[in-house]
C-alpha positions in Angstrom: 161.5 13.8 33.9 158.3 11.8 33.1 155.6 14.4 31.7 151.9 14.6 30.9 150.5 16.2 28.3 147.2 17.2 28.4 145.3 19.4 25.5 141.7 21.2 26.4 143.1 21.5 29.8 141.1 24.5 30.7 137.6 23.5 31.4 135.3 20.8 31.3 136.7 16.9 31.5 140.0 18.6 30.6 140.3 20.4 33.9 139.1 17.1 35.6 141.9 14.8 33.9 144.3 18.0 35.1 142.9 17.3 38.5 143.0 13.6 39.0 145.9 12.8 36.7 148.2 12.4 39.2 146.6 10.0 41.6 146.6 7.2 38.6 149.8 8.3 37.0 152.0 9.2 40.3 155.0 9.0 38.9 154.6 11.6 36.6 156.8 14.9 37.5 155.8 17.5 35.0 152.6 18.6 33.2 152.1 20.4 30.0 148.7 22.1 30.0 147.6 23.1 26.8 144.2 25.2 25.8 143.6 28.7 24.1 142.8 30.8 27.3 145.8 31.9 29.0 144.4 33.1 32.2 142.9 29.4 33.1 145.9 27.8 32.4 147.9 29.9 34.4 145.6 29.3 37.3 145.6 25.8 36.9 149.3 25.9 36.7 149.4 27.8 39.5 147.4 25.1 41.4 149.7 22.2 40.4 153.0 24.0 41.6 151.4 24.4 44.9 151.1 20.6 45.1 154.8 20.4 44.0 153.7 19.6 40.5 156.1 21.0 37.9 154.1 22.8 35.0 154.2 24.0 31.6 151.8 26.4 30.1 151.1 26.4 26.6 148.4 28.9 25.3 147.8 27.2 21.7 144.9 27.2 19.6 144.9 23.9 18.2 142.9 25.2 14.9 146.0 27.0 13.8 148.5 24.9 12.2 151.2 27.2 13.6 150.6 25.7 16.8 151.9 22.2 15.6 155.2 24.3 15.2 155.4 25.8 18.5 154.5 22.5 20.3 157.4 21.0 18.3 159.5 23.4 19.1 159.0 22.7 22.6 159.4 19.0 22.6 162.9 19.8 20.6 163.9 22.4 23.3 162.9 20.2 26.3 163.1 16.4 24.6 160.6 15.3 27.3 160.0 11.8 28.5 155.7 11.6 27.7 154.3 9.2 30.3 151.0 10.4 29.4 149.1 12.0 26.8 145.7 13.2 26.8 144.3 14.1 23.7 141.1 15.9 25.0 140.6 19.1 23.0 137.4 19.1 20.8 134.4 20.7 20.2 130.8 20.1 18.7 127.9 21.9 17.3 124.7 20.9 16.8 122.7 21.8 13.5 121.9 20.6 10.0 124.4 20.1 7.0 123.4 23.5 5.0 122.0 25.5 8.0 125.1 25.8 10.4 127.9 28.1 9.6 131.0 26.6 7.3 133.3 27.9 10.2 131.9 26.0 12.5 131.5 22.6 10.5 135.1 22.7 9.7 136.3 23.8 12.9 135.1 20.7 14.3 137.4 18.9 11.9 140.4 21.0 12.7 140.1 20.5 16.7 138.8 16.7 16.6 140.8 15.3 14.1 143.9 17.2 12.8 144.9 18.4 16.3 144.4 14.8 17.8 146.2 13.2 14.7 149.3 16.1 14.2 149.9 16.3 18.5 149.7 12.5 18.6 152.2 12.1 15.2 154.4 14.6 17.4 154.5 13.0 20.8 155.2 9.4 19.7 159.0 9.9 19.3 159.4 11.1 22.9 157.4 8.0 24.2 158.9 5.0 25.8 157.8 1.8 26.8 155.1 1.9 29.4 153.7 5.3 28.1 149.9 5.8 27.5 148.0 7.6 24.9 143.8 8.7 26.1 142.1 9.8 23.4 138.3 11.6 24.2 135.9 10.1 21.6 132.1 10.0 22.3 129.1 7.8 22.3 127.9 9.7 19.7 130.7 8.3 17.3 128.0 6.5 15.8 125.9 8.5 12.9 124.2 10.8 14.6 121.8 13.3 12.8 122.3 17.2 13.2 125.4 16.3 14.8 126.4 14.4 11.9 130.0 16.4 11.5 131.2 15.6 15.3 129.6 11.9 15.4 131.9 11.5 12.1 135.2 13.1 14.0 134.4 10.9 16.7 133.8 7.6 14.7 137.6 8.6 13.4 138.6 9.0 17.0 137.8 5.8 18.4 138.9 3.9 14.6 142.3 5.8 14.9 142.4 4.5 18.5 141.8 1.0 17.9 144.7 1.0 14.9 147.1 2.8 16.8 146.6 0.8 19.9 147.8 -2.3 17.5 150.3 -0.5 15.5 152.1 1.1 19.1 152.2 -2.5 20.5 155.5 -3.4 19.6 157.0 0.3 21.5 155.3 -0.9 24.3 152.7 2.2 23.8 148.9 1.7 25.0 146.1 3.8 23.5 142.8 4.4 25.0 139.4 6.1 24.1 137.1 7.1 26.4 133.4 7.0 24.9 131.2 9.2 27.2 127.8 10.2 26.9 126.7 13.7 27.6 128.4 16.0 30.7 127.4 18.7 32.3 129.7 20.8 30.9 130.2 24.0 29.0 130.8 21.9 25.5 126.9 21.6 25.5 126.2 25.1 26.1 129.0 26.5 23.5 127.8 24.1 20.5 124.1 24.5 21.6 123.5 21.1 22.0 121.4 22.1 25.1 118.7 22.9 22.7 118.4 19.4 21.8 115.3 17.6 23.5 116.4 14.1 22.8 119.9 15.0 24.9 117.4 16.1 28.0 116.4 12.9 28.1 119.3 11.0 27.9 121.4 9.9 31.3 124.3 12.3 31.8 127.4 11.4 32.7 129.5 12.4 35.6 133.0 14.4 34.2 134.5 13.4 37.6 134.0 10.0 37.1 134.3 9.9 33.6 138.1 11.2 34.1 138.8 8.8 36.7 137.6 5.7 34.8 139.5 6.5 31.6 142.7 7.5 33.6 142.5 3.9 35.1 141.5 2.3 31.7 144.5 4.0 30.0 146.9 2.6 33.1 145.3 -0.5 32.5 145.7 -0.5 28.9 142.2 -0.8 28.0 141.6 0.3 24.4 137.9 1.2 24.5 136.5 2.3 27.7 132.4 3.3 28.0 131.3 4.7 31.2 128.0 3.7 32.5 125.8 0.7 31.9 123.4 2.4 29.4 125.9 3.4 27.5 127.7 -0.1 27.4 124.4 -1.0 26.0 124.2 1.6 23.6 127.4 0.5 21.9 126.2 -3.2 21.6 123.2 -2.3 20.2 124.9 0.4 17.7 127.1 -2.3 16.4 124.2 -4.8 16.0 121.8 -2.4 14.6 121.8 -1.7 10.8 123.3 2.1 10.3 120.2 3.6 8.3 118.1 2.5 11.3 120.5 3.8 14.2 120.6 7.0 12.4 116.5 7.0 12.8 116.8 6.1 16.6 119.6 8.8 17.6 118.3 12.2 15.7 118.9 14.8 18.0 
């Protein structure tokens, strides 16, 4: 049974991936929903079941390494054919190094890096030719002061995607990173990013359009997808601008 696995499925961009994946990947018959909040997962599962899509809700905290063991046990038990893996789970916190609490700093590493790496590594053995991996990176994957750890984790996601795309090409598995700008989701409030004046000046991306565009880019096998012309230009500018100058331009 062709299966989609979506992490961070309970809110924001993840919820949009859940809502839209079937329109781009109609061959998928079952979806595994991964997030911490059981009530939200159950609500999503019920909505999908009403549409005839089989679901498995997995209330896992991906900052806890035991969640990887639980995920692996489900893989071994169900032997799914994973046609689509969406690594959407992530978090970001605004603040200077030495001032923001250490738990928040390390949580970004645990969720944005360790979880994505672990879930991907566990999933690939259950993927066949034609399967897709979609990783959520960020336009902030270039050095961004006051979001230094977050931007560094997203730089990893982008680099990991490019390397994995080449590495998995022989297996017929494509890997795509989506690099959106800020979106009006609870991510901004939770990470106190709304307290940043520069973020108020940036053009926001629409999460509905980002999810749909990212899924279509994954379907097409595109390696990097950046929504909005403004952010396409930003990516180009960041590549051409010396890093020490870029951090002054992007200071939040």
